[in-house]
TIVEX-584499 format. One record per atom (N, C-alpha, C): atom name; x, y negated, z. Coordinates in steps of 0.05 Angstrom, whole numbers, plus 5000, padded with zeros to 4 digits. Last residue first. Layout:
N
   atom     px     py     pz
     CA      X      Y      Z
...
//
This chain:
78
   atom     px     py     pz
      N   2353   1246   3441
     CA   2358   1271   3479
      C   2319   1269   3458
      N   2406   1226   3384
     CA   2377   1228   3400
      C   2369   1249   3417
      N   2472   1236   3391
     CA   2456   1247   3389
      C   2420   1235   3401
      N   2519   1188   3350
     CA   2504   1189   3377
      C   2490   1215   3366
      N   2548   1173   3309
     CA   2571   1193   3322
      C   2550   1194   3353
      N   2523   1135   3278
     CA   2548   1111   3309
      C   2549   1149   3323
      N   2500   1158   3234
     CA   2527   1138   3228
      C   2550   1124   3265
      N   2466   1188   3261
     CA   2489   1197   3256
      C   2510   1190   3248
      N   2431   1132   3285
     CA   2454   1160   3308
      C   2478   1169   3302
      N   2410   1116   3235
     CA   2436   1095   3260
      C   2441   1117   3273
      N   2398   1175   3232
     CA   2408   1160   3217
      C   2427   1144   3225
      N   2347   1157   3271
     CA   2354   1190   3260
      C   2395   1183   3251
      N   2327   1119   3262
     CA   2337   1120   3283
      C   2359   1151   3277
      N   2297   1113   3217
     CA   2314   1107   3221
      C   2341   1101   3233
      N   2254   1169   3226
     CA   2281   1170   3202
      C   2310   1149   3205
      N   2210   1146   3229
     CA   2227   1152   3260
      C   2263   1164   3239
      N   2182   1139   3196
     CA   2202   1118   3197
      C   2210   1120   3229
      N   2163   1164   3131
     CA   2173   1153   3165
      C   2187   1152   3185
      N   2167   1149   3077
     CA   2146   1137   3096
      C   2150   1133   3143
      N   2225   1149   3054
     CA   2194   1162   3052
      C   2180   1139   3075
      N   2279   1160   3055
     CA   2278   1146   3076
      C   2238   1160   3074
      N   2303   1175   3013
     CA   2300   1199   3027
      C   2289   1188   3055
      N   2334   1135   3001
     CA   2315   1142   2973
      C   2306   1163   2988
      N   2374   1118   3042
     CA   2350   1106   3032
      C   2336   1113   3022
      N   2423   1171   3024
     CA   2409   1157   3049
      C   2370   1137   3044
      N   2434   1151   2977
     CA   2418   1171   2975
      C   2393   1165   3015
      N   2445   1082   2988
     CA   2446   1105   2978
      C   2420   1125   2980
      N   2439   1065   3052
     CA   2440   1064   3028
      C   2435   1076   3010
      N   2429   1021   3119
     CA   2415   1053   3105
      C   2428   1051   3070
      N   2482   1002   3155
     CA   2469   1006   3127
      C   2453   1021   3119
      N   2474   0971   3226
     CA   2470   0994   3206
      C   2470   0999   3186
      N   2515   0924   3267
     CA   2497   0932   3246
      C   2501   0952   3226
      N   2506   0926   3347
     CA   2525   0918   3314
      C   2506   0924   3291
      N   2527   0933   3402
     CA   2507   0918   3380
      C   2524   0926   3364
      N   2533   0953   3466
     CA   2549   0954   3433
      C   2532   0948   3416
      N   2506   0941   3517
     CA   2550   0962   3521
      C   2560   0953   3499
      N   2460   0906   3556
     CA   2467   0919   3532
      C   2496   0934   3534
      N   2422   0950   3603
     CA   2447   0930   3600
      C   2464   0936   3568
      N   2386   0987   3628
     CA   2380   0967   3596
      C   2403   0944   3594
      N   2408   1024   3657
     CA   2397   1006   3668
      C   2381   0998   3652
      N   2436   1069   3619
     CA   2421   1067   3640
      C   2392   1044   3649
      N   2455   1022   3576
     CA   2462   1040   3592
      C   2444   1039   3606
      N   2461   1015   3507
     CA   2456   1016   3524
      C   2461   1031   3552
      N   2474   1007   3433
     CA   2468   1017   3462
      C   2461   1006   3473
      N   2427   0965   3379
     CA   2446   0953   3410
      C   2452   0985   3423
      N   2434   0951   3316
     CA   2418   0968   3336
      C   2427   0966   3368
      N   2400   0927   3246
     CA   2412   0917   3265
      C   2402   0941   3301
      N   2397   0952   3199
     CA   2394   0961   3215
      C   2404   0947   3244
      N   2384   0947   3126
     CA   2407   0934   3138
      C   2400   0940   3173
      N   2370   0983   3071
     CA   2365   0971   3090
      C   2383   0969   3120
      N   2371   0983   2998
     CA   2377   0982   3019
      C   2376   0988   3058
      N   2340   0984   2938
     CA   2366   0984   2957
      C   2382   0991   2979
      N   2289   0979   2945
     CA   2300   0983   2926
      C   2328   0993   2920
      N   2289   0915   2973
     CA   2276   0932   2969
      C   2296   0951   2944
      N   2317   0924   3032
     CA   2330   0908   3013
      C   2308   0925   2990
      N   2297   0896   3106
     CA   2299   0926   3079
      C   2302   0898   3051
      N   2315   0901   3162
     CA   2323   0885   3136
      C   2312   0899   3117
      N   2289   0917   3220
     CA   2307   0933   3201
      C   2301   0909   3187
      N   2324   0909   3296
     CA   2310   0898   3267
      C   2313   0917   3246
      N   2335   0938   3339
     CA   2319   0909   3343
      C   2303   0907   3312
      N   2329   1004   3371
     CA   2334   0992   3347
      C   2320   0956   3344
      N   2380   1037   3421
     CA   2346   1011   3409
      C   2354   1000   3392
      N   2393   1089   3454
     CA   2386   1075   3420
      C   2362   1054   3420
      N   2416   1104   3514
     CA   2389   1096   3509
      C   2401   1081   3477
      N   2458   1107   3549
     CA   2447   1139   3550
      C   2412   1118   3522
      N   2526   1096   3545
     CA   2504   1092   3539
      C   2495   1122   3546
      N   2567   1090   3611
     CA   2554   1109   3602
      C   2526   1102   3569
      N   2639   1056   3626
     CA   2597   1057   3630
      C   2586   1084   3619
      N   2678   1046   3591
     CA   2678   1050   3629
      C   2642   1047   3624
      N   2657   1035   3545
     CA   2670   1027   3552
      C   2671   1022   3580
      N   2625   1099   3544
     CA   2626   1077   3525
      C   2639   1055   3548
      N   2614   1158   3547
     CA   2620   1152   3551
      C   2629   1118   3529
      N   2537   1179   3528
     CA   2564   1169   3511
      C   2585   1150   3525
      N   2486   1221   3541
     CA   2498   1207   3546
      C   2527   1207   3531
      N   2444   1222   3479
     CA   2450   1245   3497
      C   2480   1223   3512
      N   2395   1179   3480
     CA   2416   1198   3463
      C   2432   1208   3483
      N   2324   1153   3485
     CA   2335   1170   3492
      C   2369   1175   3470
      N   2312   1098   3443
     CA   2312   1121   3453
      C   2326   1131   3453
//
């Protein structure tokens, strides 16, 4: 997904890539993510945990996951 450009490590992140979502039923989801530059080079990677009220609010719309990861990272989906 495209994001509003963010300066990162003397480069600029322009994409958020969700690599994997591991669901712990009725509990939480662990989301492996990457921030990429315009050429697709990885600048940063990590795992976001979506739990509690955020997990309960997920429902059936999977676009919710990147929105939650973006919020945790402080980036804006474009």
